[in-house]
C-alpha positions as CSV (number, residue, x, y, z in Angstrom):
1,M,23.4,-4.2,-4.4
2,T,22.2,-7.9,-3.8
3,R,19.1,-9.0,-5.5
4,I,16.1,-9.3,-3.0
5,G,13.2,-11.6,-3.8
6,T,10.3,-11.3,-6.0
7,S,7.3,-9.2,-5.2
8,L,4.7,-7.0,-6.9
9,F,6.0,-4.5,-4.8
10,P,9.1,-2.6,-6.2
11,V,11.5,-3.9,-3.6
12,M,14.5,-2.8,-5.1
13,S,13.1,0.8,-5.8
14,L,12.5,1.2,-2.1
15,A,16.1,-0.3,-1.3
16,R,17.5,2.2,-3.5
17,R,15.5,5.0,-1.5
18,L,17.3,3.7,1.6
19,I,20.7,3.4,1.0
20,G,23.4,5.9,0.4
21,P,25.4,8.8,2.0
22,G,23.7,9.5,5.0
23,K,21.4,7.0,5.2
24,A,21.8,3.0,5.5
25,K,25.4,1.8,4.6
26,A,24.1,-1.7,3.5
27,L,21.1,-3.8,3.5
28,S,20.7,-7.4,4.5
29,P,18.4,-9.4,2.4
30,S,15.8,-11.4,4.8
31,G,13.1,-13.5,2.6
32,I,11.1,-11.1,0.2
33,G,12.7,-8.0,2.0
34,F,15.6,-6.5,4.0
35,S,17.0,-5.2,7.2
36,C,19.1,-2.2,7.6
37,S,20.6,0.1,10.5
38,L,20.4,3.8,10.1
39,P,23.2,6.2,11.0
40,S,21.1,7.2,14.2
41,G,21.2,3.6,15.3
42,A,17.8,2.7,15.0
43,S,17.0,-0.6,12.8
44,V,14.5,-1.1,10.0
45,D,13.1,-4.2,8.7
46,F,11.2,-4.2,5.5
47,E,8.8,-7.2,5.1
48,V,6.6,-8.7,2.2
49,R,4.1,-11.4,3.2
50,H,2.1,-13.3,0.2
51,L,-1.6,-13.6,0.6
52,D,-4.6,-14.6,-1.2
53,I,-7.5,-12.7,0.2
54,R,-10.9,-12.3,-1.8
55,L,-12.8,-9.0,-1.0
56,P,-16.1,-8.0,-2.8
57,N,-15.7,-6.0,-6.0
58,R,-11.8,-6.0,-5.7
59,P,-9.0,-8.0,-7.5
60,P,-7.5,-10.6,-5.0
61,L,-5.1,-9.1,-2.2
62,V,-1.8,-10.6,-2.9
63,E,0.9,-9.2,-0.7
64,E,1.3,-7.3,2.6
65,V,4.2,-4.9,2.8
66,R,5.3,-3.4,5.8
67,I,8.3,-1.1,7.3
68,R,9.2,-1.8,10.9
69,Y,11.3,0.9,12.8
70,R,12.8,0.3,16.2
71,S,14.9,2.2,18.4
72,S,16.5,2.0,21.9
73,R,15.2,5.6,22.4
74,L,11.5,4.2,22.5
75,D,12.0,1.2,25.2
76,A,11.1,3.3,28.2
77,L,7.9,5.0,26.8
78,E,4.7,4.5,28.7
79,A,1.2,4.2,27.2
80,W,-0.1,7.8,27.3
81,Q,3.4,8.9,25.7
82,I,2.8,6.6,22.9
83,T,-0.4,8.5,22.2
84,E,1.2,11.8,22.7
85,I,4.1,10.8,20.0
86,N,1.3,9.4,17.4
87,R,-0.1,13.0,17.4
88,L,3.0,13.8,15.5
89,A,2.3,10.9,13.4
90,A,3.5,11.4,9.5
91,L,3.5,8.3,7.7
92,S,3.7,5.8,10.4
93,G,2.2,4.8,13.8
94,L,4.0,3.8,17.1
95,V,2.6,0.6,18.2
96,R,3.3,-2.1,20.7
97,C,4.4,-5.3,18.5
98,R,2.3,-8.3,20.0
99,D,4.5,-11.0,18.8
100,A,7.7,-9.3,20.5
101,G,6.2,-6.7,23.0
102,E,8.6,-4.4,21.5
103,L,7.5,-0.8,20.6
104,E,8.0,0.1,17.1
105,F,7.0,2.6,14.3
106,V,5.2,0.9,11.5
107,A,3.8,1.6,7.9
108,K,1.9,-0.9,6.2
109,V,0.2,-1.4,2.8
110,G,-1.8,-4.3,1.2
111,V,-1.1,-4.7,-2.7
112,F,-3.9,-6.1,-4.7
113,A,-3.3,-8.0,-8.2
114,G,-2.8,-5.1,-10.7
115,D,-1.5,-2.7,-8.2
116,E,2.2,-2.0,-9.9
117,A,1.7,1.1,-11.1
118,A,0.4,2.5,-7.7
119,T,3.2,0.6,-5.8
120,E,5.9,2.3,-7.8
121,R,4.4,5.9,-8.1
122,I,2.8,6.1,-4.3
123,Y,3.5,3.5,-2.0
124,A,7.3,2.8,-2.5
125,P,8.0,6.6,-2.1
126,L,5.9,7.0,0.9
127,M,7.4,3.7,2.6
128,G,10.8,5.3,2.2
129,G,9.6,8.7,3.3
130,A,8.0,6.8,6.3
131,V,11.6,5.6,7.4
132,F,13.2,9.2,7.3
133,A,10.2,11.1,8.7
134,T,10.3,8.5,11.7
135,D,14.1,8.8,12.3
136,W,14.0,12.5,12.4
137,I,11.0,12.9,14.3
138,V,12.4,10.5,17.1
139,Q,15.7,12.6,17.0
140,C,13.9,15.7,17.5
141,L,11.9,14.5,20.4
142,T,14.9,12.9,22.1
143,E,16.5,16.2,22.0
144,G,13.6,18.1,23.3
145,R,12.6,20.3,20.4
146,Q,9.4,21.6,19.8
147,W,10.1,23.2,16.4
148,V,12.6,22.8,13.6
149,D,13.6,25.0,10.6
150,P,12.1,23.5,7.7
151,S,15.5,23.8,5.9
152,R,16.6,21.0,8.2
153,S,14.0,18.7,7.3
154,P,15.0,15.4,5.7
155,F,12.7,16.4,2.8
156,H,13.0,18.7,-0.2
157,S,10.9,21.8,-0.7
158,A,9.9,21.5,3.2
159,G,9.8,25.4,3.1
160,D,7.9,25.8,0.2
161,P,3.9,26.3,-0.5
162,S,2.2,23.0,-0.4
163,P,1.7,21.4,-3.8
164,L,-1.8,20.6,-3.2
165,M,-3.5,21.7,-6.7
166,E,-6.9,22.8,-7.2
167,R,-7.4,20.1,-9.8
168,D,-6.3,17.8,-7.1
169,L,-9.0,18.8,-4.7
170,R,-11.6,19.1,-7.5
171,S,-10.8,15.4,-8.4
172,A,-11.3,14.3,-4.6
173,Q,-14.6,16.3,-4.4
174,E,-15.7,14.5,-7.5
175,W,-14.9,11.1,-6.2
176,I,-16.1,11.5,-2.4
177,L,-18.7,14.1,-2.4
178,E,-20.7,14.6,-5.6
179,P,-21.8,10.9,-6.6
180,R,-22.9,10.3,-3.0
181,G,-24.7,13.4,-2.2
182,W,-22.5,14.1,1.1
183,F,-22.0,17.4,2.4
184,G,-18.7,19.1,2.2
185,S,-17.0,22.0,0.7
186,R,-13.8,22.7,-1.1
187,D,-11.5,26.2,-1.2
188,A,-7.8,26.7,-2.1
189,W,-6.7,25.4,1.0
190,G,-8.3,22.0,1.2
191,L,-11.4,19.8,1.1
192,T,-14.0,18.8,4.0
193,A,-16.4,16.1,3.7
194,E,-18.9,15.0,6.3
195,Y,-20.4,11.5,5.5
196,P,-22.7,8.9,7.5
197,W,-21.3,6.6,10.2
198,D,-24.6,5.0,11.3
199,A,-28.3,5.2,10.7
200,A,-28.9,7.1,14.1
201,G,-27.3,10.2,12.3
202,G,-23.7,9.9,13.5
203,T,-21.3,11.2,10.9
204,C,-17.6,11.3,10.1
205,L,-15.5,14.3,9.3
206,L,-12.7,14.2,6.7
207,W,-10.3,17.1,6.3
208,I,-7.6,17.2,3.6
209,R,-5.5,20.6,3.9
210,E,-2.4,22.2,3.5
211,D,-0.5,22.0,6.9
212,S,2.8,22.2,8.5
213,H,4.6,19.7,10.5
214,P,6.8,21.2,13.3
215,F,9.6,19.0,12.3
216,L,9.2,18.3,8.7
217,G,7.8,21.6,7.2
218,N,5.0,21.9,4.9
219,G,2.8,19.5,3.2
220,V,-0.7,17.9,3.3
221,M,-2.5,16.8,6.3
222,A,-5.7,14.4,6.3
223,T,-7.5,13.9,9.4
224,L,-10.7,11.3,9.6
225,E,-12.7,11.7,12.8
226,V,-15.1,9.0,13.7
227,P,-18.0,9.3,16.4
228,I,-17.0,7.1,19.1
229,Q,-17.4,8.0,22.7
230,L,-14.1,9.1,24.6
231,D,-14.3,8.7,28.4
232,G,-12.0,9.1,31.1
233,E,-8.6,7.1,30.7
234,E,-10.2,5.2,27.9
235,P,-8.7,7.0,25.1
236,V,-5.1,5.7,25.6
237,A,-6.2,2.1,25.6
238,L,-8.5,2.7,22.8
239,M,-5.9,4.2,20.5
240,A,-3.4,1.3,21.4
241,E,-6.2,-1.2,20.2
242,L,-7.2,1.0,17.2
243,N,-3.5,1.0,16.0
244,A,-2.8,-2.6,16.8
245,W,-6.0,-3.6,14.5
246,E,-4.7,-1.6,11.7
247,V,-1.3,-3.2,11.8
248,E,-2.8,-6.7,12.3
249,S,-5.4,-6.5,9.3
250,P,-4.1,-6.7,5.8
251,E,-7.3,-5.9,4.0
252,L,-7.3,-2.3,5.4
253,P,-6.5,0.8,3.2
254,P,-2.6,1.9,3.6
255,Y,-1.5,2.5,7.4
256,F,0.1,5.6,6.9
257,G,-0.2,7.7,10.1
258,A,-2.0,6.8,13.4
259,W,-5.1,7.0,15.3
260,T,-4.9,9.7,18.2
261,P,-7.6,11.1,20.4
262,G,-9.2,14.0,19.0
263,F,-10.8,16.8,20.8
264,E,-14.3,14.5,21.1
265,A,-13.7,11.6,19.2
266,P,-10.7,9.2,18.0
267,C,-9.0,10.7,14.8
268,F,-6.7,8.8,12.0
269,S,-4.1,11.7,10.9
270,V,-1.7,11.4,8.2
271,F,0.8,14.1,7.2
272,V,2.5,13.8,3.8
273,P,5.7,16.0,3.2
274,N,5.7,18.3,0.4
275,E,8.2,16.2,-1.5
276,L,6.0,13.3,-1.4
277,C,2.8,14.7,-2.5
278,V,2.2,13.0,-5.8
279,N,-0.5,14.3,-8.2
280,G,-3.9,12.9,-7.1
281,I,-2.6,12.6,-3.3
282,A,-6.1,14.2,-2.0
283,Q,-7.9,11.6,-3.9
284,H,-6.0,8.9,-2.5
285,L,-6.2,10.0,0.9
286,S,-10.0,10.6,0.6
287,A,-10.5,7.1,-0.7
288,W,-8.4,5.5,1.9
289,A,-10.4,7.3,4.6
290,V,-13.7,6.2,3.3
291,V,-12.7,2.6,3.1
292,R,-11.1,2.8,6.7
293,T,-14.7,4.0,7.9
294,V,-16.5,1.1,6.4
295,R,-13.9,-1.5,7.8
296,L,-13.9,0.0,11.2
297,R,-17.8,-0.2,11.4
298,R,-17.6,-3.9,10.4
299,W,-15.1,-4.5,13.1
300,M,-16.9,-2.8,15.8
301,G,-20.3,-4.3,14.7
302,V,-22.0,-1.0,14.1
303,G,-25.1,-2.0,12.2
304,A,-25.4,-2.2,8.5
305,P,-23.1,0.0,6.4
306,V,-24.7,3.2,5.1
307,H,-22.2,4.1,2.5
């Protein structure tokens, strides 16, 4: 395989995940990244962008890494259909690329100095998983399916019970709830947390739980709900704006998943298939949710932080 650039992100590790029987036949190097075509006809671009962003109480943010998935099957979608497809978001969000105006699925992560272990253990597998989950979801939707036998999922262990473990949930609880005095609960199926959004009493709700995806089988679902009013036709435009903000802001937590309208408020949801549920996944998902809330408040100008 051709050597591809230099990066803190394990580019070659990800490349090996994407090439092989039933996967991409070859990769075309492009800067510190590559592009490839999948058997479905979809194209994938992997991009690394060097940064030097200083954030309070954090090491320097040195790279932004993203996967961009494009398929001709997406070309004719309307705005409301994008929102509906993102309700099935697993590890990427469907957004309209502002530089080219095309629809594409995107997964994105910012890499901080010293993040090499996390990129190898967590980010690279999730990036590779985002490609295959997205390709399979697009195929299922194109064929008009509503459910698929888990044994047909592109991931191993799709029909097995979720690997979300008690010690993982306990670790997440100790990180997100107990030091802050926030309200929440933990049981054998997951973790629920409620924490402040603004000084007026608004609260965010976070659920991390065992769940099943109609096309990907069993895994872990994380859903963050923020108390923003949804009115009339606004949700479609608001979801597009939130997902575009995520894609264009390198300092945000990993963009695995998508913003969608909840029953009463916007939700950011991510589904992690069993095969990709590494030890500590619940703590990572909860940490990303809390940081995402802080960044969203600042972007919207919602008063002083309360966390």
